[in-house]
N, C-alpha and C positions, 0 to 999 in steps of 0.2 A: 454705644448705640448711636444710630443716626437720628437727627432731628429733622423731620420731613416737613418742609414748608412748601412743597410743590403744589401748584395750582390744580393739578388733576392729571391722572386718576388720584383718587382721594387716599388720605391716610385713614386707616381703620383700626379699631381697638385690637390689641394683641389677642384677647380672648376670642374674638371673632375669627381671626386668622387660624387659631388653633382648632376651633370647632369645625371650621370649613375644611381644613386640611384632613381631619379625620374622615369627613364625608367623601372626600376625593378618593380615599382608599376603601371606605366601606360605608354605604348608606343603605341599611337593611339588606345587605348581601351583594349589592352592586355599588359601583362608584356613582356619586351624584352626577358625574359627567356622562354617564352612559344610560341612566334610567330613562324609561319612556316618559315623555311628558303627558301621556294619557294614563299612566299608572296611578293607582289610588294614592301611592306615597307622594307623588309630585302634585297631584290635584290638591292634596291636603296642604302642601307647602304653598301653592299659589293662593289658596283660600285664606290661609293664615297671613301671608304677606300682604294681601289686600286689606284684611281686617286690621292688621297692626298699623297701617297707614291711617285708617279711620280713627283708631284709638289714639295714636300719637298726636294727630292734628284736630281731634274732636270734629271730624267731618260729619256734618248733619245728614239726616235722611234726605234722599232725593239726589244723591251724588253717586257716581260709579268710580271705582278705582281700577286703573288698568296698568299693566306692565307690558309695554311694547318695545320696539327696537328703533334704531335710526338716530338716536340722540336728539338733542334739542334742534339740531340742524334740520332734521325731518319734521320736528315739531313746528318749526316756522311755517311749513307748508300745510301740515295737518290742521293746525289751529286756524289758519286763514280759510282753508276750504270748508271746514265744518261750521265755522261761524259766518260764512258768507250768506247774506240775505238779499233782498230785492235791490237794494241800492248799490251793492257791490262797491262800497266805499267805507273806509275805516280810518281811525286815528291811531298813530303810532308815536310813542314818546321815544325819541332817539337819544340814548345816553351812552353810546359806544359801539364797538365792533359788532356785538351780537344783536343789538337792536337794529343796527344798519342792515345786517344780513336778513333779519326778519322782515324788514321793509322790502328788501329786494325780492324775497320769495313770495311775499303777498302780491306784489306787482306781477310776478311771473305767472300767477294763476288767475289774473284778471281783476284783482282788487285795486281800486284807486286808493293807494296807501298814502294818506296825507300826514305829514309831519306835524303833529299837534303841539309839540314842544321839542327843543333840542338844546344840548349843551356843547354842540360841536364848535361853537364860536370860541370856546376857551379850552379846546382839546379834551372835551368830555371830563373836565375836572370838577364838575358840580352837578347837582340834580336840578333840572329846570322846574320852577315852581308855578309859572303861569301857563295854563293850558289853553290852546285855541281849539275848542271842541264845537262840533256841529251836531244838531239833532238828527241829521240824516246819516251819521256814521252807523254802520252795522255793529261795530264794537270798538273798544279802545284796548290797545295792547301796550304792555311795558315789560321791561326786564328788571327784576327786583334788585339784583346785585350785579355789579359790573366788574368782572374778574381782572380785566386788563388795566383799567385806570383806577380802580379802587374806590368807587362810589357805591352807595346803597340807599335805596328808599327807606326812610325810617318809619313811614306809615303807609297804609294802603292808599292808593290814589282815589280821591273822592270823585265819583261820577255817577250819573244815572244811566249811563250806557252799559251794555253788556261788557264785562271786563275779563280780559285774558292776561295771564302773567307767566312769563318764563322765569321760574324760580330755581333754575338749575344749580346755582352756586350758594344759595342760602336756605333752601328748604330744610326743615328740621333743626335749624339753628336757633329758632325762636318761635313763639306761638304765632299762628296765622288764623285770621277769621275767614275760614273757607267760604262761608255763606256770602261774602261780598264778591265772589268770583264766579263766573260762568265756566271758566276753564283754566286750570293750572297745569303746566307741564314742566318736567325737570329731568335732565340727564342724571343718571344714578351716581356718576363717578365723582361727586363732590362730598356729599354728606350721607349718602344712602348706601352705596355699595360699589362693586367694581363696574367698570365700563361694560356696556352690553345691553342694559335695560334702560328704558325711559319711562318715567312715571307720569300718568295722566290722572287728574282728578277733574271730572266733568259733571256738570249739572245735567241730570237726566232729561230735563225738559228742553234742552237745546239740541238733543240728538235727533238726527234724521230730518233736519229742517234746512239743510244746505240748498242753495239755489244754483250751485255750480253745475255746469254741464260736464265737468271733468272731475269725477270722484271715484277713483279706483277702489276696489273693495278694501285693500289694506289701509287706505287713507281715511276710511269711513269709521269714525269712532263708534257709531251705533252698532256696526257689525261686530266690532271687538267687544263692546259691552254685552251684546246679546250672547256672545260665546265666552263670557267671563275671562277675557284675555287669552283664550286658547283657540283662536280662529286658525292660527298656524303654530308651528313649533316655537314656543317662547324661549328667551335666553335663560335656560334652566339654572345654570350656576349663578348667574348674576342675581336672579330672583331669590335663590336660596340664601346667598350671602346677605342680600338686603334684608331678608327675614331675620337672620341672625343679628344683624346690626340694629334693626328696629327693636328686637328683644332687649339688646344691650342698652339702647337709649331709654327704653321704658323702665328698665330695672335700675337706672341711675338717675331717676327723677324726671324723665321725659324732657320735652322741649323747654319747659320753664327753667329747669335746672341747667339745661344746655345754654340757654340765653345768659344765665348768670355767669357761667364759666367763660363763655365767649366774650362777654363784656369785660371780665377781669383780665383776660389775655390781651384784648385790644387796648384797654386802658394802660396796661403795663408798657406795651410797645409804643403806643402813641405818646405817652408821657416822656419816654426816652427820646423819641424823635423831636419833640417840641423843646426839650430842655438841653439837648446835646448841641453844642455850637457847630459841629461838623456835618449835621444832617438836617434835612427839612422834608416835610411831607409834601405831597403833590396835589392834594385835593382840598376843597373847602371843608373846614373842620366839621360843620354841621351835617355834611353829607358823607363823612368817612365810613368806609365799610368795616365791619367787624370780621369779615371773612378774608379780605384781601387788602393788606396794608401796603401801600406804595410809598416809596421814599427815595431820596437822592442824596448823594454826597454834594455838599456845597462847592467843593473843589475836587475836580476829577483827578488831580495829580496823584493822590495816594490810593487810587482805586485798587491797584494790584496788591497793595499792602493789606487793605481791608478784605479783599477777596481771599487772600491766603489765610487770614485770621479766621474767617468763618468756615473756610474749608477745613482748617486744622481742628476746629471745634466740632467736626462731624455734622455740620449744618449743610443741608442740601435743599435745592429748589428755590433759592431766594432771588435769583436773577430776574429782572423785570422781563415782561413780554418783549419779544424782539421788535415789536412795532413802536415801543415807547422807551425801552431801556431802563436804566436805574435798577431799583430793587423792589421785590414784591414778596412779602411774607404772607402766604396763605395759611390761615389758622382755622381749619375746619374742626368739627366737633371733637374728633379723636385726638387732636394735638393737645398735649398737656401744657399747663402753664410753666412747668419746669423747662420745657424746650424753649418757650418764649424767653424765660429768664436767661438761658444760655446765650441767646442772640443778644439780649440787652447787655449782658456782661461783656460780650465781645465788643459791642459798640462803645461801652464805657472804657474798656482797655485800649481800644483803638484811639479814642480821643485823648486818653491820658498820655499815650506815646506820641501822638501826632498833632495834638491841639496847640 
């Protein structure tokens, strides 16, 4: 078997793959790939997929759950436009590539996007703690987990401002107090389902209040909420597999159990990194991500030897992002601790032979 540490698209449970593959061939007489999104069968799928998000995250009343398209990259624009108010000014916490892109997109639609805090000074290897906030910000935006550099917010950012969060790479990996947010968005392809769908959890009271002069229908979350995510043809297969995966999550203990499993996996790998003399982690220990573990060889000379060893062990996807290099082990919900143990064993054997 392959041990998939890829950063995305995500690893999914084998039971989900099997059930989805059956639906590709036959979903009540037609393939799930060809059924009408207006059919009663798919309307039921969409309703259940939205409800399961509410169940998994204990979403309180007064929030809408939407499955749209465009990934978090379009979410940068959608969130900024829908949360724009009279001041057209907002705070952004810059913790890496995706936060930087969110800032760029906010500026492109006319928001004065102020960097409220940044970890750029140390290559985004920590989470900034001191925020420079202003009462005239329309909202505060941050990225909960940073896939490239491997940092993660351990707690919800404290603020009285309306709060937006891009949770693309750690949603459903642990409990979230949704009531503290006005808008959450997340690409599906990390912990939810296959690429194609983007999840939005939005407080109903913020809908329809944008002051933007430019708000096309597709970018208006109120219009999508009014149509129950069916304003246009939704990403049918991605929504269906997301439903299967949410059912699997709930049947295996929900996000609380997922958090316990994810912490065990992270502790196993970080312990090896910290205690192995040939490796070292790249980010501040208190800000380490449980989803994306980044590390380096202390000496680049034996890189080819290590690469061959993990390849021979059927490990895939651990090369670091091209912008930073090194190694990155992405450990989303469906990755088993057995796969993490295989990687740890390779590291131990590599050090035994080369230390």
